[in-house]
C-alpha positions in Angstrom: 1.3 -8.1 25.9 -0.5 -7.7 22.6 -3.7 -9.6 22.3 -4.1 -12.3 19.7 -5.8 -11.4 16.4 -9.4 -12.3 15.9 -9.8 -15.9 14.7 -12.5 -17.4 12.6 -15.2 -19.3 14.5 -15.0 -17.0 17.6 -17.8 -14.7 18.8 -15.7 -11.6 18.1 -15.2 -12.8 14.5 -18.9 -13.3 14.0 -19.6 -9.8 15.5 -16.9 -8.2 13.3 -18.3 -9.8 10.2 -21.9 -8.8 11.0 -20.8 -5.3 11.8 -18.8 -5.0 8.5 -21.8 -6.3 6.6 -23.9 -3.5 8.2 -21.1 -0.9 7.4 -21.0 -1.9 3.8 -24.8 -1.9 3.5 -25.2 1.5 5.1 -22.3 3.2 3.3 -23.3 2.2 -0.1 -27.0 2.7 0.4 -26.3 6.3 1.4 -23.6 6.9 -1.2 -25.7 5.7 -4.2 -29.3 6.3 -3.1 -29.6 9.0 -5.8 -28.4 6.8 -8.6 -31.8 5.3 -9.6 -33.3 8.8 -9.4 -31.1 10.3 -12.2 -33.9 10.0 -14.9 -36.3 11.7 -12.5 -33.8 14.5 -11.7 -33.5 15.0 -15.5 -37.2 15.3 -15.9 -37.9 17.5 -12.8 -35.0 19.9 -13.3 -34.5 19.8 -17.1 -31.0 18.2 -17.0 -29.2 16.0 -19.4 -27.7 12.6 -18.2 -24.2 13.9 -17.3 -25.7 16.9 -15.4 -28.0 14.6 -13.4 -25.1 12.3 -12.7 -23.6 15.0 -10.4 -26.0 13.8 -7.7 -23.7 10.8 -7.5 -20.4 12.2 -8.6 -20.4 15.1 -6.2 -20.6 12.6 -3.3 -18.0 10.2 -4.6 -15.5 12.8 -5.9 -15.0 14.8 -2.7 -15.0 11.5 -0.8 -12.0 10.3 -2.8 -9.9 13.3 -1.8 -10.9 13.0 1.9 -9.9 9.4 1.9 -6.3 10.4 1.4 -6.2 12.1 4.8 -8.8 10.2 6.7 -6.4 7.3 7.1 -3.9 9.6 8.9 -6.7 10.9 11.2 -7.7 7.4 12.0 -4.1 6.7 13.0 -4.7 9.2 15.9 -8.3 8.7 16.9 -8.7 5.0 16.0 -10.4 3.1 13.2 -13.5 2.1 15.1 -14.5 5.6 16.3 -14.0 7.1 12.8 -16.3 4.5 11.2 -19.0 5.0 13.8 -18.9 8.8 13.5 -18.9 8.6 9.7 -22.0 6.4 9.5 -23.9 8.5 12.0 -23.0 11.8 10.3 -23.9 10.6 6.8 -27.2 9.2 7.9 -28.2 12.5 9.6 -27.2 14.5 6.4 -29.2 12.2 4.1 -32.5 12.3 6.0 -33.4 15.9 5.1 -32.4 15.7 1.4 -36.1 15.5 0.3 -36.9 18.8 2.1 -34.4 20.9 0.1 -35.9 23.5 -2.2 -33.8 23.1 -5.4 -31.2 21.2 -7.4 -28.1 23.1 -6.2 -29.0 22.8 -2.6 -29.4 19.0 -3.1 -26.0 18.8 -4.7 -24.4 20.8 -1.9 -25.7 18.4 0.8 -24.7 15.4 -1.3 -21.2 16.8 -1.4 -21.1 17.2 2.4 -22.5 13.7 2.8 -19.8 12.2 0.6 -17.2 13.9 2.8 -18.8 12.5 5.9 -19.0 9.0 4.5 -15.2 8.8 3.8 -14.4 7.6 7.2 -15.8 4.1 6.6 -14.2 3.0 3.3 -11.0 4.9 4.3 -10.3 2.5 7.3 -12.6 -0.5 6.9 -10.0 -2.6 5.0 -7.2 -1.4 7.3 -9.3 -2.3 10.4 -10.0 -5.8 9.0 -6.3 -6.3 8.0 -5.1 -5.3 11.5 -7.7 -7.2 13.6 -8.2 -10.5 11.8 -5.7 -13.3 11.4 -3.9 -13.2 8.1 -5.4 -16.4 6.8 -9.0 -15.1 7.3 -8.5 -11.5 5.9 -9.7 -12.5 2.5 -12.9 -14.0 3.8 -13.6 -11.1 6.1 -12.9 -8.6 3.4 -15.1 -10.5 1.1 -17.9 -10.2 3.6 -17.4 -6.5 3.8 -17.6 -6.2 0.0 -20.7 -8.5 0.2 -22.2 -6.0 2.6 -21.5 -3.2 0.1 -23.3 -5.3 -2.6 -26.3 -5.7 -0.4 -26.3 -2.1 0.6 -26.0 -1.0 -3.0 -28.9 -3.2 -3.9 -31.2 -2.4 -1.0 -30.6 1.3 -1.0 -31.3 1.7 -4.7 -34.2 -0.7 -4.6 -35.8 1.0 -1.6 -35.5 4.4 -3.2 -36.8 3.2 -6.6 -40.0 1.6 -5.0 -40.7 4.4 -2.6 -40.1 7.0 -5.4 -42.7 5.3 -7.5 -45.3 5.2 -4.7 -44.6 8.4 -2.7 -42.0 10.4 -4.7 -38.3 10.7 -4.6 -38.2 13.1 -1.7 -39.9 10.7 0.7 -37.6 7.9 -0.6 -34.4 9.8 0.2 -35.7 10.7 3.7 -36.6 7.0 4.5 -33.1 6.0 3.3 -31.5 8.3 5.8 -33.6 7.1 8.7 -32.9 3.4 7.9 -29.2 4.2 7.7 -29.3 5.8 11.1 -30.7 2.6 12.6 -27.9 0.6 11.0 -25.3 3.0 12.3 -26.5 2.5 15.8 -26.4 -1.3 15.5 -22.9 -1.1 14.0 -21.8 1.0 17.0 -23.2 -1.6 19.4 -21.7 -4.8 18.0 -18.3 -3.8 16.3 -15.4 -5.3 18.4 -13.0 -2.8 20.0 -9.6 -2.7 18.3 -7.1 -5.1 19.8 -4.1 -4.4 17.5 -4.4 -0.7 16.9 -1.9 1.6 18.6 -2.5 5.4 18.2 0.3 7.2 16.3 0.6 10.9 15.9 2.2 10.8 12.5 3.2 14.0 10.8 1.8 14.9 7.4 5.3 14.5 6.0 5.7 11.1 7.5 2.3 10.0 6.3 3.1 11.3 2.8 6.3 9.2 2.8 4.1 6.1 3.1 2.4 7.0 -0.2 5.8 7.3 -1.8 6.7 3.8 -0.7 3.4 2.5 -2.2 4.1 3.9 -5.6 7.6 2.4 -5.6 6.0 -1.0 -5.4 5.8 -3.1 -8.6 2.1 -4.0 -8.2 0.2 -1.5 -6.0 0.1 1.5 -8.5 -1.4 -0.9 -11.1 -4.0 -2.1 -8.6 -5.0 1.5 -7.9 -5.5 2.0 -11.7 -7.5 -1.1 -11.9 -9.8 0.3 -9.2 -10.3 3.5 -11.2 -11.1 1.6 -14.4 -13.2 -1.1 -12.8 -15.5 1.3 -10.8 -15.8 3.7 -13.8 -17.1 1.0 -16.0 -19.5 -0.4 -13.4 -21.0 2.9 -12.4 -21.5 3.9 -16.0 -23.5 0.7 -16.7 -25.8 1.3 -13.7 -26.0 5.0 -14.0 -27.5 4.9 -17.5 -29.2 1.6 -17.7 -32.2 3.3 -16.1 -32.4 5.9 -18.9 -32.4 3.0 -21.5 -35.0 0.9 -19.7 -37.4 3.7 -18.9 -37.5 4.6 -22.6 -39.0 2.8 -25.6 -39.0 -0.1 -26.5 -38.9 -1.3 -22.9 -40.8 1.5 -21.2 -40.4 0.0 -17.7 -41.7 1.9 -14.6 -39.4 3.3 -12.0 -40.2 0.4 -9.6 -39.6 -2.2 -12.3 -36.2 -0.6 -13.2 -35.4 -0.6 -9.5 -35.9 -4.4 -9.4 -32.7 -4.7 -11.5 -30.7 -3.8 -8.3 -31.7 -7.2 -7.0 -28.9 -8.4 -9.1 -26.6 -7.1 -6.4 -27.3 -10.2 -4.5 -25.3 -12.0 -7.1 -22.4 -9.6 -6.4 -22.7 -10.3 -2.7 -22.2 -14.0 -3.4 -19.4 -13.5 -6.0 -17.4 -11.3 -3.7 -17.4 -13.8 -0.9 -16.5 -16.6 -3.3 -13.7 -14.5 -4.9 -12.2 -13.8 -1.5 -12.0 -17.6 -0.9 -10.5 -18.3 -4.3 -8.0 -15.5 -3.9 -6.9 -16.9 -0.5 -6.5 -20.4 -2.0 -5.0 -19.8 -5.4 -3.5 -16.3 -4.9 -4.7 -12.9 -6.3 -2.5 -13.2 -9.4 -4.6 -16.1 -10.7 -7.9 -14.7 -9.3 -8.0 -11.2 -10.7 -8.1 -11.6 -14.5 -11.0 -14.1 -14.8 -13.7 -11.7 -13.4 -12.4 -8.9 -15.7 -12.8 -11.2 -18.7 -16.3 -12.1 -17.5 -17.1 -8.3 -17.2 -16.5 -7.9 -20.9 -18.9 -10.7 -21.7 -21.6 -9.0 -19.6 -21.1 -5.7 -21.4 -21.5 -7.6 -24.7 -24.8 -9.1 -23.5 -26.2 -5.7 -22.6 -25.9 -4.7 -26.3 -28.6 -7.1 -27.4 -32.2 -6.0 -27.8 -34.1 -8.7 -25.9 -34.9 -7.5 -22.4 -34.0 -10.9 -20.7 -30.5 -10.8 -22.3 -30.0 -7.2 -21.3 -30.9 -8.0 -17.7 -28.6 -11.1 -17.8 -25.8 -8.9 -19.1 -26.2 -6.5 -16.2 -26.2 -9.5 -13.8 -22.9 -10.8 -15.3 -21.4 -7.3 -15.0 -22.4 -7.2 -11.3 -21.0 -10.6 -10.5 -17.7 -9.8 -12.3 -17.4 -6.4 -10.7 -17.7 -7.5 -7.1 -15.5 -10.5 -7.6 -12.7 -8.3 -9.1 -13.1 -5.7 -6.4 -12.8 -8.3 -3.6 -9.6 -9.7 -5.1 -8.0 -6.4 -5.8 -8.9 -4.7 -2.5 -7.7 -7.6 -0.4 -4.5 -7.8 -2.4 -3.8 -4.1 -1.6 -4.5 -4.7 2.1 -2.0 -7.6 2.3 0.7 -6.1 0.1 0.7 -2.6 1.7 1.6 -4.2 5.1 2.9 -1.4 7.4 1.3 1.4 5.4 -2.1 -0.2 5.1 -3.9 3.1 5.8 -2.2 4.8 2.9 -2.6 1.7 0.7 -6.4 1.6 1.4 -6.7 5.4 0.8 -4.8 5.1 -2.5 -6.9 2.2 -3.7 -10.2 3.9 -2.8 -9.1 7.2 -4.2 -8.8 5.5 -7.6 -12.1 3.6 -6.9 -14.2 6.7 -6.1 -12.6 8.9 -8.6 -13.5 6.3 -11.2 -17.1 6.6 -9.9 -17.0 10.4 -10.1 -15.0 11.2 -13.2 -15.7 8.2 -15.4 -19.2 7.9 -14.2 -20.1 11.3 -15.4 -18.1 10.8 -18.6 -20.4 7.8 -19.3 -23.3 10.3 -19.3 -21.6 12.1 -22.2 -21.4 8.8 -24.0 -25.1 8.1 -23.4 -26.2 11.6 -24.5 -24.2 11.5 -27.7 -24.2 7.8 -28.7 -26.9 6.0 -26.7 -26.3 2.6 -25.1 -23.8 1.6 -27.7 -21.6 4.5 -26.6 -21.9 3.5 -23.0 -21.0 -0.1 -23.8 -18.0 0.9 -25.9 -16.8 3.3 -23.1 -17.2 0.8 -20.3 -15.8 -2.1 -22.4 -12.6 0.0 -23.2 -12.1 0.6 -19.5 -12.3 -3.1 -18.6 -10.2 -4.2 -21.6 -7.4 -1.9 -20.2 -7.9 -3.3 -16.7 -7.7 -6.9 -18.0 -4.4 -6.1 -19.7 -3.1 -4.7 -16.4 -4.2 -7.9 -14.6 -2.3 -10.0 -17.0 0.8 -8.0 -16.3 0.3 -8.3 -12.6 0.2 -12.1 -12.9 4.0 -11.9 -13.4 4.8 -9.6 -10.5 7.0 -11.2 -7.9 5.4 -11.9 -4.5 6.8 -10.1 -1.4 9.0 -12.1 1.0 7.2 -13.4 4.2 6.8 -10.6 6.7 7.9 -12.7 9.6 10.3 -15.6 10.1 9.0 -19.1 10.5 7.4 -21.4 8.1 7.5 -19.9 4.6 4.3 -19.0 3.0 3.5 -20.8 -0.3 4.3 -18.5 -3.2 0.9 -19.0 -4.7 -0.8 -17.3 -1.7 1.8 -14.6 -1.1 1.2 -10.9 -1.8 
């Protein structure tokens, strides 16, 4: 007899939420630990902004492609084991980054690290959707996204402060060691799968699942939203450091790193957005944070430092809220092909980080912050238009017989 799904208020639910917070924290600390160091890479290796951005893009780009097959592998070996191995492997690969002799060797190891990390985002949403009661999926997903916000903040902040005091090589080594500790804790507390059943699915059968996703009236648009949303967000954070380290602000590396404390706002907004999405439905919950994102970009175009920082804060709140709504919507709407749905969403998400993130560097090099703002704003304006279209997509019928779901909360 199949065990019941994990319910809110139970010990298993609390352990799952804590573990997913740690997973998000470690994954995003490792993935983006090089982001605050881009200006230093430019100075040390004589690189322009788009060349330095490869320290981020060469991790996120390969990860995006691995995500497409990692879901199929997890169908055989299990979600839990894949996430544990992924976190341990990426931590071990990050620890020696500071010992490498040159720029190209650093990029090579970052590429391998991105591939290793793919196992967590590839299956985390599928694991939550499978193991947690449907009514609590949005909240649990919001906590995972909150963990990613805290991880993105702490990893970048730690690297920025350590880089100012002891250099960027020591900073990257310390990040890898801290992530290794988190991976061991995650291994210890994550509940074993109750709902997962191994399936030896052929590559052809797995590919058919993708075909079904792209026949859906909403999912392909959500994948595009992920691409645009992440591209805009990563462009703002990639090149804000260049702007704030230069005149007229002339902040130190550590002071620029303090900006990543704004990720705490993203942690709160993602959890709140998960609740709002569950109560009012994702159709009503997706477009408001995208509109807010545009307001944040406009604020960053001012000259007063407090307003620039406030604008980055608004962008952060809006990004994590929109991501929480869109990702949970995909997990619910994909249903029996959640692994492929998660992979497709995250492919768009990380390709946005890789391709559009580096394109934002071109905008910075040739047009300064105004170019970055125009580039990011155009991406979000398109995502907002898509979200308005999605508001009119018909919800899916209830998956099981019984009391009908309210249409407002349906997929």
